[in-house]
C-alpha positions in Angstrom: 0.0 0.0 0.0 1.3 3.5 -0.8 1.1 6.9 0.8 -1.5 9.2 -0.7 -1.2 13.0 -0.6 -4.6 14.5 -0.9 -5.5 18.1 -1.2 -7.7 19.7 1.5 -8.7 23.4 0.9 -8.4 25.8 3.8 -8.9 29.4 2.8 -7.2 30.4 -0.5 -4.4 27.8 -0.5 -4.5 24.0 -0.6 -2.4 21.8 1.6 -1.6 18.1 1.2 -2.4 15.7 4.0 -1.0 12.2 4.5 -3.4 9.3 4.7 -2.2 6.0 6.1 0.3 3.9 4.2 3.3 1.6 4.4 6.7 3.2 3.9 10.4 2.2 4.0 12.7 3.1 6.9 16.5 2.8 7.2 19.4 4.0 9.2 22.8 4.7 7.6 25.9 4.8 9.7 28.9 7.0 9.1 30.7 4.2 7.2 27.7 3.7 4.9 26.2 0.6 6.4 22.4 0.4 6.0 20.3 -1.0 8.8 16.8 -2.0 7.5 15.9 -4.6 10.2 12.4 -3.3 10.3 11.2 -5.2 7.2 12.4 -7.4 4.3 10.7 -5.1 1.8 12.8 -2.2 3.0 15.9 -4.4 2.6 15.0 -5.1 -1.0 14.2 -1.5 -1.7 17.4 0.1 -0.4 19.5 -2.7 -1.9 18.0 -1.9 -5.3 18.5 1.9 -4.8 22.0 2.5 -3.4 21.7 6.2 -4.3 20.0 6.8 -1.0 23.4 6.2 0.7 24.7 9.1 -1.4 21.8 11.3 -0.5 22.5 10.6 3.2 26.2 11.3 2.7 25.3 14.5 0.9 23.3 15.6 4.0 26.3 14.9 6.3 28.5 17.0 4.0 26.1 19.8 3.8 26.3 20.8 7.4 22.5 20.7 7.7 20.4 18.3 9.8 17.3 17.6 7.8 16.3 17.4 4.1 13.0 16.6 2.4 12.5 16.1 -1.3 10.7 14.1 -4.0 12.5 11.2 -5.7 11.2 9.4 -8.9 12.4 6.0 -9.9 13.0 4.5 -13.4 9.4 3.4 -13.5 8.2 7.0 -12.9 6.9 6.1 -9.4 7.0 9.1 -7.0 8.5 8.9 -3.5 8.5 11.5 -0.7 11.9 11.3 1.1 12.9 12.6 4.5 16.5 12.2 5.8 17.4 13.4 9.3 20.8 13.3 11.1 20.9 11.8 14.6 23.5 11.0 17.2 23.4 7.6 19.1 24.1 7.2 22.8 27.7 6.2 21.9 28.2 9.4 19.9 27.9 7.8 16.5 26.3 9.9 13.8 23.5 8.2 11.8 21.2 9.2 9.0 17.6 8.2 9.5 15.6 7.7 6.2 11.9 7.5 5.6 10.9 6.9 1.9 7.2 6.9 1.1 5.5 6.0 -2.1 3.1 8.8 -3.1 0.8 10.0 -5.8 1.9 13.3 -7.4 1.2 16.2 -5.0 -1.4 18.7 -6.2 -1.7 16.7 -9.4 1.7 18.0 -10.7 3.1 16.4 -13.7 6.8 15.3 -13.7 7.8 18.2 -15.9 5.8 20.6 -13.7 7.7 19.3 -10.7 11.0 19.9 -12.5 9.9 23.5 -13.3 8.7 24.1 -9.7 12.0 22.7 -8.3 14.0 25.2 -10.4 11.6 28.1 -9.6 12.4 27.3 -5.9 16.1 27.6 -6.8 15.5 31.1 -8.1 16.1 30.4 -11.8 14.5 32.6 -14.5 12.3 31.2 -17.2 15.2 31.4 -19.6 17.5 29.5 -17.3 14.9 26.9 -16.6 14.3 26.4 -20.4 18.1 25.9 -20.8 18.2 23.3 -18.0 15.2 21.4 -19.3 16.2 21.8 -23.0 12.9 23.3 -23.9 11.6 26.7 -24.9 10.8 29.7 -22.7 7.3 29.6 -24.1 6.8 26.0 -22.8 8.3 27.0 -19.4 5.9 29.9 -19.2 2.9 27.6 -19.8 4.2 25.2 -17.1 4.5 28.2 -14.7 0.9 29.2 -15.2 -0.4 25.7 -14.6 1.7 25.3 -11.5 0.4 28.5 -9.9 -3.2 27.3 -10.6 -2.6 23.8 -9.1 -0.8 25.2 -6.0 -3.3 28.0 -5.5 -0.6 30.7 -5.6 -0.5 34.0 -7.4 3.2 34.4 -7.7 6.4 32.5 -8.4 7.6 33.5 -4.9 4.6 31.9 -3.3 5.0 28.7 -5.3 8.7 28.6 -4.4 8.0 29.1 -0.7 5.4 26.3 -0.7 7.6 23.9 -2.6 10.4 24.4 -0.1 8.1 24.2 2.9 6.5 20.9 1.7 9.7 19.3 0.3 8.3 19.5 -3.3 11.9 19.6 -4.7 13.0 16.9 -7.0 16.4 15.2 -6.5 18.6 14.7 -8.4 18.0 18.4 -9.4 17.3 19.1 -13.1 20.6 20.6 -14.3 22.5 19.6 -11.1 22.5 20.5 -7.4 24.0 23.9 -8.1 20.6 25.1 -9.3 19.1 24.7 -5.8 22.0 26.0 -3.7 22.1 27.3 -1.0 18.9 25.4 -0.2 19.6 22.2 1.8 18.3 20.0 -1.1 20.8 21.7 -3.4 23.7 21.2 -1.0 22.8 17.5 -0.6 22.5 17.1 -4.4 25.7 18.8 -5.2 27.6 16.6 -2.8 26.0 13.4 -4.0 28.2 11.0 -5.9 26.4 9.7 -9.1 26.3 5.9 -9.0 28.3 4.2 -11.8 25.3 2.3 -13.0 23.5 5.6 -13.4 26.3 7.1 -15.4 26.4 4.0 -17.7 22.6 4.2 -18.1 22.8 7.9 -19.0 25.5 7.3 -21.7 23.6 4.3 -23.1 20.3 6.2 -23.4 21.6 9.7 -24.4 21.2 8.9 -28.1 17.5 8.4 -27.5 17.1 11.9 -26.2 15.3 14.6 -28.1 17.4 15.5 -31.2 19.0 18.9 -31.6 16.9 20.7 -34.2 18.2 23.1 -36.8 15.4 25.0 -38.5 15.8 26.4 -42.0 13.3 28.4 -44.1 13.9 27.4 -47.8 12.4 28.0 -51.2 12.7 24.6 -52.8 9.8 25.1 -55.2 10.0 28.7 -56.4 12.5 31.5 -56.8 16.1 30.4 -56.1 15.0 26.7 -55.7 18.3 25.5 -57.2 20.1 27.5 -54.6 17.9 26.1 -51.8 18.9 22.6 -52.7 22.6 23.6 -52.6 22.0 24.8 -49.0 20.0 21.8 -48.0 22.4 19.3 -49.4 25.4 21.0 -47.8 23.7 21.0 -44.4 22.6 17.3 -44.8 26.2 16.3 -45.4 27.4 18.1 -42.3 24.5 16.6 -40.2 25.3 13.1 -41.5 29.0 13.3 -40.7 28.3 14.7 -37.2 25.7 12.0 -36.4 28.1 9.3 -37.6 30.6 10.6 -35.0 28.0 10.2 -32.2 26.2 13.5 -32.6 26.7 16.4 -30.1 27.0 15.1 -26.6 25.5 11.9 -27.7 22.5 13.6 -29.3 21.6 13.5 -33.0 21.2 16.6 -35.0 18.1 16.9 -37.3 17.1 19.5 -39.9 13.6 20.9 -39.9 12.7 22.6 -43.2 10.0 25.3 -43.5 9.0 25.8 -47.1 8.5 29.5 -48.2 8.8 32.0 -51.0 12.0 34.1 -50.3 10.5 36.9 -52.3 7.3 37.1 -50.1 7.9 38.8 -46.7 4.7 37.5 -45.1 5.5 33.9 -46.2 9.1 34.0 -44.9 8.0 35.3 -41.5 5.3 32.6 -41.4 7.9 29.9 -42.1 10.2 31.3 -39.4 7.4 31.4 -36.8 6.5 27.8 -37.6 10.1 26.8 -36.7 9.9 28.7 -33.5 6.7 26.8 -32.7 8.6 23.6 -33.3 11.2 24.8 -30.6 14.2 24.5 -32.9 17.6 25.0 -31.2 19.0 27.3 -34.0 17.8 28.8 -37.3 20.0 29.1 -40.4 19.0 30.7 -43.6 20.3 32.0 -46.9 18.6 35.2 -48.0 15.1 36.6 -48.3 13.3 39.9 -48.7 12.1 39.7 -45.1 15.5 39.8 -43.3 14.7 42.7 -41.0 11.4 41.2 -39.9 13.0 37.8 -39.4 15.7 39.3 -37.2 13.1 41.0 -35.0 11.1 37.8 -34.5 14.2 35.8 -33.7 15.6 38.4 -31.3 12.6 37.6 -29.1 13.1 33.8 -29.4 16.7 34.0 -28.5 18.1 31.0 -30.4 21.2 31.5 -32.5 20.4 32.8 -36.0 23.0 32.2 -38.6 22.1 33.9 -41.9 23.8 34.6 -45.2 21.8 37.6 -46.4 25.0 39.4 -47.4 23.6 42.8 -46.4 25.5 45.5 -44.6 22.2 47.0 -43.6 21.5 43.9 -41.5 24.9 43.9 -40.0 24.5 47.6 -39.1 21.2 46.7 -37.3 23.2 44.4 -35.0 25.8 47.1 -34.4 23.1 49.6 -33.4 21.2 47.2 -31.2 23.7 44.6 -30.2 22.1 43.4 -27.0 18.7 42.7 -28.5 20.2 41.2 -31.6 23.0 39.4 -29.9 21.9 36.0 -31.4 22.1 37.3 -35.0 25.2 36.3 -37.0 25.9 37.0 -40.7 28.2 34.2 -42.0 29.4 35.9 -45.1 30.9 39.4 -45.6 28.6 42.1 -46.7 27.4 43.3 -50.1 29.1 46.7 -49.8 32.3 45.0 -50.7 31.1 44.0 -54.2 31.1 47.4 -56.0 34.6 48.6 -54.9 36.1 45.1 -55.7 34.6 45.3 -59.2 36.3 48.6 -60.0 39.6 47.4 -58.4 39.5 44.2 -60.6 38.9 46.3 -63.8 41.9 48.5 -62.9 44.1 45.4 -62.3 43.1 44.0 -65.6 43.7 47.2 -67.5 47.1 47.7 -65.8 48.2 44.2 -66.7 47.2 44.9 -70.4 45.2 41.6 -70.4 42.1 43.8 -71.2 42.1 47.1 -73.1 38.7 48.8 -72.7 37.4 50.4 -75.9 35.6 53.1 -73.9 35.6 54.6 -70.4 32.0 53.8 -69.6 30.7 51.1 -67.3 27.1 50.1 -66.8 25.9 48.9 -63.4 22.6 46.9 -63.5 21.0 46.7 -60.1 17.4 45.2 -59.9 15.5 46.1 -56.7 16.1 43.9 -53.7 15.3 44.8 -50.2 18.1 46.8 -48.4 20.8 45.7 -50.9 23.8 48.0 -51.1 26.8 47.1 -53.3 28.8 50.1 -52.0 27.7 52.2 -55.0 29.0 55.5 -53.6 32.5 54.0 -53.1 32.3 52.3 -56.5 31.5 55.6 -58.1 34.3 57.4 -56.4 36.9 54.7 -57.3 35.6 54.7 -60.9 36.1 58.4 -61.2 39.7 58.0 -59.9 40.3 55.3 -62.5 38.8 57.4 -65.3 35.6 55.4 -65.7 32.1 56.9 -66.0 29.2 54.9 -64.4 25.8 54.5 -65.8 23.3 53.0 -63.3 20.2 51.0 -64.4 18.3 50.4 -61.2 14.5 50.8 -61.9 14.1 47.1 -62.4 11.9 44.4 -60.6 13.8 41.6 -58.9 12.1 39.0 -61.2 10.5 38.9 -64.7 12.9 41.6 -65.9 12.5 43.0 -69.4 15.9 42.1 -70.6 15.2 43.3 -74.2 14.7 46.8 -72.9 17.9 46.5 -70.8 19.8 45.5 -73.9 18.6 48.6 -75.8 19.9 50.8 -73.0 23.2 48.9 -72.9 23.9 49.4 -76.6 23.1 53.1 -76.3 25.7 53.4 -73.5 28.3 51.3 -75.3 30.1 50.2 -72.1 33.5 48.5 -71.8 32.2 46.5 -68.8 28.8 45.5 -67.4 28.3 44.8 -63.7 25.1 42.8 -63.1 24.6 43.4 -59.4 22.1 40.6 -58.8 22.1 37.2 -57.0 19.4 35.1 -58.4 20.6 32.5 -61.0 17.2 32.5 -62.9 17.6 36.2 -64.0 21.4 35.8 -64.3 20.7 33.1 -66.9 18.1 35.1 -68.7 20.4 38.2 -68.8 23.2 36.3 -70.5 20.9 34.6 -73.0 19.6 38.0 -74.1 23.1 39.6 -74.0 24.6 36.9 -76.3 21.8 37.3 -78.8 23.3 40.7 -79.5 26.5 41.1 -77.5 28.0 44.4 -76.5 31.8 45.0 -76.7 32.0 44.6 -72.9 33.1 42.3 -70.1 30.3 40.7 -68.2 30.8 40.6 -64.4 28.1 39.4 -62.1 27.4 38.3 -58.6 27.0 34.8 -57.1 24.4 33.4 -59.5 26.9 31.4 -61.6 27.9 29.6 -58.5 24.9 27.4 -58.8 25.5 24.3 -61.1 22.2 25.0 -62.9 23.8 28.1 -64.4 26.3 26.2 -66.4 23.9 23.3 -67.0 21.4 25.5 -68.7 23.8 27.8 -70.5 26.4 25.2 -71.5 29.2 26.7 -73.7 27.3 30.0 -73.7 28.6 30.7 -70.1 32.2 30.6 -71.3 34.1 33.8 -70.3 31.6 35.1 -67.7 33.3 36.7 -64.6 31.5 36.5 -61.3 32.3 37.3 -57.7 31.2 36.1 -54.3 32.2 37.3 -50.8 31.9 33.6 -49.7 33.0 30.9 -52.0 34.3 27.3 -52.0 38.1 27.3 -51.9 40.2 25.1 -54.2 42.4 23.7 -51.4 42.5 20.1 -50.0 39.8 20.8 -47.4 37.4 22.0 -50.0 38.2 19.2 -52.5 37.5 16.6 -49.7 34.2 18.3 -49.0 33.3 18.3 -52.8 34.1 14.5 -53.1 32.0 13.6 -50.1 29.2 15.8 -51.3 29.2 14.1 -54.7 29.2 10.7 -53.1 26.2 11.6 -51.0 24.1 13.5 -53.5 25.3 12.2 -56.9 26.4 15.6 -58.2 29.1 18.1 -57.5 28.4 21.1 -55.2 28.2 24.6 -56.4 30.8 27.1 -55.4 29.2 29.1 -52.6 26.1 28.2 -50.6 26.7 24.4 -50.4 30.0 24.9 -48.6 28.5 27.7 -46.5 25.6 25.6 -45.3 28.1 22.8 -44.5 30.3 25.1 -42.5 27.5 26.7 -40.5 26.2 23.4 -39.2 29.7 22.6 -38.0 30.0 26.0 -36.4 26.8 25.3 -34.4 28.0 21.8 -33.4 31.2 23.2 -32.0 29.4 25.9 -30.0 26.8 23.4 -28.7 29.6 21.1 -27.6 31.5 23.8 -25.8 28.3 25.2 -24.2 27.2 21.6 -23.2 23.5 22.5 -23.7 22.0 23.6 -27.0 19.0 25.2 -25.2 21.3 27.4 -23.1 21.2 30.1 -25.8 23.0 32.6 -23.7 25.9 30.2 -23.4 25.9 29.0 -27.0 26.0 32.6 -28.5 29.3 33.6 -26.8 30.8 30.4 -28.1 29.8 31.2 -31.7 31.4 34.6 -31.2 34.7 33.4 -29.7 35.6 30.4 -31.9 37.5 30.8 -35.1 36.2 28.1 -37.5 38.2 27.2 -40.6 35.7 25.8 -43.0 35.6 24.9 -46.7 34.6 28.5 -47.6 37.4 30.0 -45.5 37.6 31.2 -41.9 34.7 32.5 -39.8 35.3 34.9 -36.9 32.4 36.9 -35.5 34.0 38.8 -32.5 33.1 42.2 -33.9 30.3 44.6 -33.2 28.3 43.6 -36.2 28.9 39.8 -35.7 29.7 39.5 -39.3 32.3 37.4 -41.2 35.3 39.4 -42.4 36.3 39.7 -46.1 39.9 39.3 -47.4 41.3 41.6 -48.6 38.4 44.1 -48.3 38.0 44.4 -44.6 40.8 42.2 -43.2 44.4 41.7 -44.3 44.5 38.4 -42.3 43.1 35.4 -44.4 43.3 33.2 -41.3 40.3 35.0 -39.7 38.4 36.0 -42.9 36.9 34.7 -46.1 38.4 35.5 -49.5 36.4 37.7 -51.8 36.7 35.3 -54.7 36.5 36.3 -58.4 35.9 33.4 -60.8 35.8 33.1 -64.5 34.2 30.2 -66.4 36.9 28.7 -68.6 36.6 25.6 -70.7 33.4 24.7 -68.7 35.2 25.0 -65.4 35.0 27.5 -62.6 38.4 29.0 -62.2 39.5 31.4 -59.4 41.2 34.5 -60.8 41.7 36.5 -57.6 42.8 37.3 -54.9 46.2 35.9 -54.3 47.1 33.3 -53.1 43.8 31.7 -54.0 43.9 32.3 -57.8 44.2 29.3 -60.0 44.2 30.8 -63.5 44.9 34.0 -65.5 42.1 36.0 -67.0 41.2 35.2 -70.7 39.1 37.3 -73.0 35.5 36.1 -73.3 34.6 34.5 -76.7 32.4 37.4 -77.8 35.3 39.9 -77.2 37.8 37.7 -79.0 35.5 37.6 -82.0 35.2 41.4 -82.0 39.0 41.8 -81.7 39.3 39.6 -84.8 36.8 41.9 -86.6 33.9 39.4 -86.7 
């Protein structure tokens, strides 16, 4: 027969009263010997649960005389425990134990007992969420239910009642330090964990809730080819980490939220669905909703690793660093693109590998939320180099009238064209229209050709195109190994930007989670992301700066060991070849086919 704790209402608050029941008694001497002469059932119970000796020893070491708490066995049975120190006539110190089987007091669930225990320890909702590896929203819900069940109006009232009635669970969720200096906390912190318990924990740790990485992706619409690059790179990293035993014995899983990256409302909806799923981190590429997404995730608190490539978003972090402390941009910003373009043209002209037929350059910049290629700096550098800039910017970000653009290009007669645009779909359409009536100009674009679909759709037509990315796949041994493993897993080679970036950011998170020792402890994970220098397949990541943004070599950092190279590629003989910067360059620039034909008078 077990002890029942029933609730009798007296005034506003309820109190449990004990009905009659059997219980287990024992005395433990200073040398750890257990005396259970009272009953054979007590003998069997304490022999099966040697941890009570450790609880008793913990009380002796705490300097206190009495502790009461709730203990739950492996079969989820609840027990009220009382341990009191006593001194025999001969002066020997003994611990007297009473362990009673009970129903859950006040109808509390096991998780509510955990939350109540940590409330009594003075922990905030955020700290409790970290200890229990859940969300603050879930903890808040438990809080509300606990107050109702205990008939209390405040956390302080609930904590006082829990301490008074011994409604504190041992072992304490998160460790005895969470209840110190309460007696139960002192007892727990001095308790030696039995070896069998340690082995059991290690054996079952892989069955714990997986660590979730949430990712909003557009796998069906705009930039879908890019989305699969990100997804496949992340899947490779997750597979490799899980094969090594996961993070602290826990598996990592990806949770994908489908959305249209060009629709702000849809992107925010997708992100909120990931928050509702209580993911442990969110990673993303780019979208038109970046500002709104940052605001939503600032409230959630989980690490947010994005690749929006926007200085405007980095500046938001600089201006509101505390609120946006969980926001990291994994690639250097867009403001580096314009100046690097002019610098590259000047280098080509100086080397005599390219002789411009005019001093005009056209910049084509379709509208994209908060994008800034550093145009003012580009214009200033162009004037110094003797170039005049024509800007075409009144263009939508999709379904562009490229025929109309070509008319304006030929009127301008530029020596170089800078297509400041990311999406591969419009990049492909631009080149198709351009080659139907080519201008006497270099074509330099951003990022879009990194996607394998660019060369697959254009074939030999892509020959000679120059493109740049502030984060790209290196050509070293580390990157080549990644590319081989990616191809084995997915049956195709990776692109030259976001596949590697997605792979790297999963590994960055895994390192931070390992060092913090708790993925839900967001305030411990975030400093680890800031402090670690990670050398990935796309270069080095170091976020210990006010904007929490990756640095660009050579644009913002002269140290390639803590930055990512701003890579300039040219498609040569069907291959992506790095032209710049040193020491990453593989090939020399060659004139594109349409310029070679013009130089031969065709």
